[in-house]
BALOBA-1460 file (C-alpha; in Angstrom, 3 decimals):
// residues 85
<rec num="1" residu="x" x="15.411" y="-11.872" z="-4.116"/>
<rec num="2" residu="x" x="12.232" y="-9.932" z="-3.535"/>
<rec num="3" residu="x" x="8.929" y="-12.035" z="-3.820"/>
<rec num="4" residu="x" x="6.541" y="-9.687" z="-6.001"/>
<rec num="5" residu="x" x="3.325" y="-11.198" z="-5.041"/>
<rec num="6" residu="x" x="4.044" y="-11.233" z="-0.931"/>
<rec num="7" residu="x" x="5.740" y="-6.941" z="-1.686"/>
<rec num="8" residu="x" x="2.217" y="-6.616" z="-3.243"/>
<rec num="9" residu="x" x="0.428" y="-8.139" z="-0.527"/>
<rec num="10" residu="x" x="2.766" y="-5.861" z="2.127"/>
<rec num="11" residu="x" x="2.404" y="-2.964" z="0.263"/>
<rec num="12" residu="x" x="-1.249" y="-2.988" z="-0.043"/>
<rec num="13" residu="x" x="-1.824" y="-3.877" z="3.452"/>
<rec num="14" residu="x" x="0.235" y="-1.283" z="4.774"/>
<rec num="15" residu="x" x="-1.452" y="1.632" z="2.520"/>
<rec num="16" residu="x" x="-4.500" y="0.435" z="3.763"/>
<rec num="17" residu="x" x="-4.121" y="0.442" z="7.373"/>
<rec num="18" residu="x" x="-2.734" y="3.640" z="7.287"/>
<rec num="19" residu="x" x="-5.780" y="4.833" z="5.442"/>
<rec num="20" residu="x" x="-7.977" y="2.950" z="7.637"/>
<rec num="21" residu="x" x="-5.718" y="4.816" z="10.679"/>
<rec num="22" residu="x" x="-6.682" y="8.256" z="9.054"/>
<rec num="23" residu="x" x="-10.212" y="7.355" z="8.765"/>
<rec num="24" residu="x" x="-10.999" y="7.165" z="5.326"/>
<rec num="25" residu="x" x="-12.997" y="5.404" z="2.983"/>
<rec num="26" residu="x" x="-11.249" y="4.007" z="-0.581"/>
<rec num="27" residu="x" x="-13.256" y="5.983" z="-2.255"/>
<rec num="28" residu="x" x="-12.157" y="9.737" z="-0.215"/>
<rec num="29" residu="x" x="-8.291" y="8.284" z="-0.811"/>
<rec num="30" residu="x" x="-8.577" y="7.780" z="-4.482"/>
<rec num="31" residu="x" x="-9.842" y="10.911" z="-4.818"/>
<rec num="32" residu="x" x="-7.450" y="13.045" z="-2.671"/>
<rec num="33" residu="x" x="-5.040" y="10.802" z="-4.598"/>
<rec num="34" residu="x" x="-6.428" y="11.766" z="-8.305"/>
<rec num="35" residu="x" x="-6.470" y="7.974" z="-9.053"/>
<rec num="36" residu="x" x="-9.487" y="5.462" z="-9.603"/>
<rec num="37" residu="x" x="-11.067" y="3.906" z="-6.676"/>
<rec num="38" residu="x" x="-11.420" y="0.881" z="-8.382"/>
<rec num="39" residu="x" x="-7.144" y="0.909" z="-8.700"/>
<rec num="40" residu="x" x="-6.938" y="1.403" z="-5.444"/>
<rec num="41" residu="x" x="-8.616" y="-1.311" z="-4.161"/>
<rec num="42" residu="x" x="-6.574" y="-3.446" z="-6.294"/>
<rec num="43" residu="x" x="-3.241" y="-2.478" z="-4.867"/>
<rec num="44" residu="x" x="-4.547" y="-2.695" z="-1.586"/>
<rec num="45" residu="x" x="-5.725" y="-5.617" z="-2.028"/>
<rec num="46" residu="x" x="-2.291" y="-6.628" z="-3.235"/>
<rec num="47" residu="x" x="-3.538" y="-7.679" z="-6.832"/>
<rec num="48" residu="x" x="-1.593" y="-4.930" z="-8.360"/>
<rec num="49" residu="x" x="1.608" y="-3.135" z="-7.332"/>
<rec num="50" residu="x" x="1.256" y="0.634" z="-8.512"/>
<rec num="51" residu="x" x="3.509" y="2.562" z="-10.462"/>
<rec num="52" residu="x" x="5.868" y="4.480" z="-9.000"/>
<rec num="53" residu="x" x="3.718" y="7.329" z="-10.104"/>
<rec num="54" residu="x" x="0.830" y="6.195" z="-8.510"/>
<rec num="55" residu="x" x="2.413" y="5.214" z="-5.325"/>
<rec num="56" residu="x" x="3.451" y="8.420" z="-5.078"/>
<rec num="57" residu="x" x="0.338" y="10.094" z="-5.217"/>
<rec num="58" residu="x" x="-1.177" y="7.912" z="-2.573"/>
<rec num="59" residu="x" x="1.884" y="8.575" z="-0.557"/>
<rec num="60" residu="x" x="1.225" y="12.177" z="-0.325"/>
<rec num="61" residu="x" x="-2.537" y="11.822" z="-0.114"/>
<rec num="62" residu="x" x="-1.419" y="10.055" z="3.205"/>
<rec num="63" residu="x" x="0.659" y="12.672" z="4.443"/>
<rec num="64" residu="x" x="3.285" y="9.630" z="5.010"/>
<rec num="65" residu="x" x="7.061" y="9.959" z="6.071"/>
<rec num="66" residu="x" x="10.246" y="9.093" z="4.684"/>
<rec num="67" residu="x" x="10.306" y="6.242" z="6.651"/>
<rec num="68" residu="x" x="7.471" y="4.668" z="5.163"/>
<rec num="69" residu="x" x="9.135" y="2.370" z="2.604"/>
<rec num="70" residu="x" x="11.260" y="0.841" z="5.573"/>
<rec num="71" residu="x" x="7.402" y="-0.001" z="7.357"/>
<rec num="72" residu="x" x="6.784" y="-1.742" z="4.106"/>
<rec num="73" residu="x" x="9.606" y="-3.489" z="3.995"/>
<rec num="74" residu="x" x="8.772" y="-4.576" z="7.370"/>
<rec num="75" residu="x" x="5.713" y="-5.772" z="6.319"/>
<rec num="76" residu="x" x="7.007" y="-7.162" z="3.732"/>
<rec num="77" residu="x" x="9.263" y="-9.442" z="5.920"/>
<rec num="78" residu="x" x="6.527" y="-10.407" z="8.475"/>
<rec num="79" residu="x" x="4.436" y="-11.702" z="5.236"/>
<rec num="80" residu="x" x="7.297" y="-13.400" z="4.222"/>
<rec num="81" residu="x" x="7.873" y="-15.280" z="7.970"/>
<rec num="82" residu="x" x="4.402" y="-16.468" z="7.916"/>
<rec num="83" residu="x" x="4.102" y="-17.728" z="4.763"/>
<rec num="84" residu="x" x="7.725" y="-19.817" z="5.361"/>
<rec num="85" residu="x" x="5.616" y="-21.190" z="8.415"/>
């Protein structure tokens, strides 16, 4: 079963790393994705799981490929292993 808290952390960590790889500020990405920067910050910190539409806007703003969700799941599995140590 999927642990929602771990998934939120994995998703947030993944999105934040992709944003930083592209040298974008949180505010700039939020503007491009047409979402509130405070909301994006909560998503990146793993405090909130975004609605599908919001996630789609972020993914599009970051120009991520269709392999994005596989990478998010790998991040989730990594966090799950860390938690079990």
